SEDRENSE-194439 format. One line per field, with one value per residue (C-alpha): residue in three letters; z, x, y. Coordinates in steps of 0.5 Angstrom, whole numbers. Layout:
N
resn = c(ALA | ...)
z = c(Z | ...)
x = c(X | ...)
y = c(Y | ...)
This chain:
205
resn = c(MET | SER | ASP | GLY | THR | ALA | GLY | PRO | THR | ALA | ASP | THR | ARG | PRO | THR | ALA | GLY | ASP | GLY | GLY | THR | ASP | GLY | ASP | PRO | GLU | SER | GLU | PRO | THR | VAL | ASP | ASP | LEU | LEU | ASP | GLN | LEU | GLU | THR | LEU | GLU | GLU | THR | VAL | ASP | GLU | GLU | GLU | GLU | VAL | ALA | LYS | VAL | ARG | ASP | ALA | MET | ARG | THR | ALA | THR | LYS | LEU | SER | ARG | PRO | THR | VAL | PHE | GLY | ARG | ILE | VAL | HIS | GLY | PHE | ASP | ARG | GLY | ASP | ILE | ALA | GLU | ALA | LEU | LEU | GLY | SER | ILE | ILE | PHE | GLY | VAL | PRO | MET | LEU | VAL | GLU | GLY | GLY | THR | GLN | GLU | VAL | GLY | ALA | HIS | LEU | ALA | THR | HIS | PRO | ALA | TYR | LEU | VAL | GLY | THR | PHE | VAL | VAL | THR | VAL | ALA | ALA | VAL | VAL | GLY | ILE | VAL | TYR | VAL | ALA | ASP | PHE | GLN | ASP | VAL | ARG | VAL | ASP | ASP | PRO | PHE | LEU | GLY | VAL | VAL | PRO | ARG | ARG | LEU | VAL | GLY | VAL | LEU | GLY | VAL | ALA | LEU | ALA | VAL | ALA | VAL | LEU | GLY | LEU | THR | ALA | TRP | GLY | ARG | ILE | THR | TRP | ALA | GLU | PRO | MET | VAL | ALA | LEU | GLY | ASN | VAL | VAL | ALA | ALA | LEU | LEU | PRO | MET | ALA | VAL | GLY | GLY | ALA | LEU | GLY | ASP | LEU | LEU | PRO | GLY)
z = c(-1 | -2 | 3 | -3 | -2 | -8 | -8 | -8 | -15 | -19 | -19 | -27 | -26 | -28 | -22 | -22 | -23 | -28 | -35 | -35 | -39 | -35 | -32 | -34 | -40 | -40 | -42 | -48 | -54 | -59 | -65 | -64 | -63 | -69 | -73 | -69 | -71 | -78 | -78 | -76 | -81 | -85 | -84 | -84 | -92 | -97 | -104 | -107 | -107 | -98 | -97 | -100 | -98 | -90 | -92 | -94 | -87 | -85 | -89 | -86 | -79 | -79 | -82 | -77 | -71 | -74 | -69 | -72 | -68 | -70 | -72 | -79 | -85 | -91 | -99 | -106 | -106 | -108 | -108 | -99 | -100 | -104 | -101 | -94 | -98 | -101 | -94 | -91 | -98 | -96 | -89 | -89 | -96 | -94 | -91 | -97 | -101 | -98 | -94 | -99 | -96 | -101 | -107 | -104 | -104 | -112 | -114 | -111 | -113 | -121 | -120 | -116 | -121 | -116 | -110 | -114 | -117 | -109 | -105 | -110 | -108 | -100 | -102 | -104 | -99 | -94 | -97 | -98 | -90 | -88 | -91 | -92 | -86 | -80 | -79 | -77 | -81 | -85 | -92 | -97 | -104 | -110 | -116 | -117 | -124 | -128 | -122 | -118 | -116 | -111 | -112 | -105 | -107 | -114 | -112 | -104 | -109 | -115 | -110 | -107 | -114 | -116 | -109 | -111 | -118 | -119 | -111 | -113 | -120 | -118 | -112 | -117 | -113 | -119 | -127 | -131 | -136 | -131 | -132 | -128 | -122 | -122 | -121 | -116 | -113 | -114 | -111 | -105 | -103 | -105 | -99 | -94 | -99 | -99 | -92 | -90 | -95 | -93 | -86 | -88 | -91 | -87 | -79 | -77 | -77)
x = c(1 | 3 | 4 | 3 | 10 | 15 | 21 | 27 | 29 | 36 | 41 | 43 | 49 | 55 | 60 | 66 | 67 | 61 | 65 | 63 | 67 | 67 | 72 | 76 | 82 | 84 | 76 | 76 | 76 | 82 | 85 | 85 | 78 | 77 | 81 | 77 | 71 | 73 | 76 | 69 | 65 | 70 | 67 | 60 | 60 | 60 | 60 | 67 | 65 | 64 | 70 | 75 | 72 | 72 | 80 | 82 | 79 | 83 | 89 | 87 | 87 | 94 | 97 | 94 | 97 | 103 | 107 | 113 | 118 | 115 | 108 | 106 | 104 | 109 | 107 | 109 | 116 | 117 | 121 | 122 | 124 | 129 | 131 | 132 | 135 | 140 | 141 | 142 | 147 | 151 | 152 | 154 | 158 | 163 | 167 | 168 | 169 | 175 | 179 | 184 | 181 | 175 | 180 | 183 | 177 | 176 | 181 | 179 | 172 | 175 | 179 | 173 | 167 | 163 | 165 | 162 | 156 | 156 | 157 | 152 | 146 | 148 | 147 | 140 | 138 | 141 | 136 | 131 | 131 | 131 | 125 | 121 | 123 | 125 | 118 | 121 | 115 | 110 | 111 | 106 | 108 | 104 | 104 | 111 | 115 | 113 | 108 | 114 | 119 | 117 | 119 | 122 | 127 | 129 | 128 | 133 | 138 | 138 | 140 | 145 | 148 | 148 | 152 | 157 | 158 | 159 | 162 | 167 | 168 | 169 | 172 | 177 | 178 | 177 | 177 | 174 | 179 | 178 | 171 | 171 | 177 | 172 | 165 | 168 | 170 | 162 | 159 | 165 | 162 | 154 | 153 | 153 | 152 | 144 | 144 | 144 | 139 | 134 | 136 | 135 | 129 | 125 | 127 | 124 | 127)
y = c(0 | 6 | 13 | 17 | 19 | 19 | 14 | 15 | 17 | 15 | 20 | 21 | 25 | 23 | 22 | 21 | 14 | 12 | 14 | 22 | 26 | 33 | 34 | 28 | 29 | 22 | 21 | 25 | 23 | 22 | 21 | 13 | 13 | 17 | 11 | 6 | 7 | 9 | 2 | -1 | 3 | 1 | -6 | -4 | -1 | -6 | -1 | 1 | 9 | 8 | 5 | 9 | 15 | 12 | 10 | 17 | 20 | 14 | 16 | 24 | 22 | 18 | 25 | 29 | 25 | 25 | 29 | 34 | 39 | 45 | 43 | 46 | 44 | 45 | 46 | 47 | 51 | 59 | 65 | 64 | 58 | 59 | 65 | 59 | 55 | 59 | 62 | 55 | 52 | 58 | 58 | 50 | 52 | 57 | 53 | 47 | 54 | 55 | 50 | 46 | 38 | 40 | 39 | 33 | 30 | 31 | 30 | 22 | 22 | 24 | 18 | 14 | 15 | 9 | 14 | 20 | 16 | 13 | 21 | 24 | 18 | 20 | 28 | 26 | 21 | 26 | 31 | 26 | 24 | 31 | 34 | 28 | 23 | 27 | 30 | 37 | 40 | 35 | 36 | 35 | 34 | 38 | 38 | 33 | 33 | 28 | 25 | 23 | 28 | 33 | 40 | 41 | 36 | 39 | 46 | 44 | 40 | 46 | 51 | 48 | 45 | 53 | 55 | 49 | 51 | 59 | 59 | 54 | 57 | 64 | 64 | 60 | 53 | 50 | 50 | 47 | 45 | 39 | 37 | 31 | 34 | 40 | 34 | 32 | 38 | 40 | 34 | 34 | 41 | 39 | 35 | 40 | 44 | 41 | 39 | 47 | 48 | 43 | 44 | 53 | 51 | 49 | 50 | 56 | 63)
């Protein structure tokens, strides 16, 4: 028999232990949570167009979750990038222009073509590592040459190569009467100049 009074009602407000999110930063959704939801969604859709959209969203979420040192997204390669790469190439390259060791290395490379090619390959790999692997910035590849060659890679190497050729020639460090020796000097100087150009382009200043 009821006495006419209302019985106790459940308190539906979230408490510290019931999974509420207010004031609990650990329960805030993360990119990993989003990826889990997208993976679940991918299993439920069956049309190819829908699957492609879900996978594209997953790739975007993955990119957003990838940490970078300075947190910038970098597109293209414009005049500002050229100026930064030029400055980095000069700073790293001046010692190569004035020290005699560059000529010794260049003469050695001139007589060992395999080492010459290997040094150039290492130079390209170093620039690729700095620009696209080390995550100093989130570098996006837009409109690559021939559909595969990134413009930033070509730009950084091109600026460093110009500094090496013009600097060594103008300062009388090489003579093109001996092209192989001159090429060896250029390749020897190109490695630190390209590294400097890549760092100058990406590091904030």
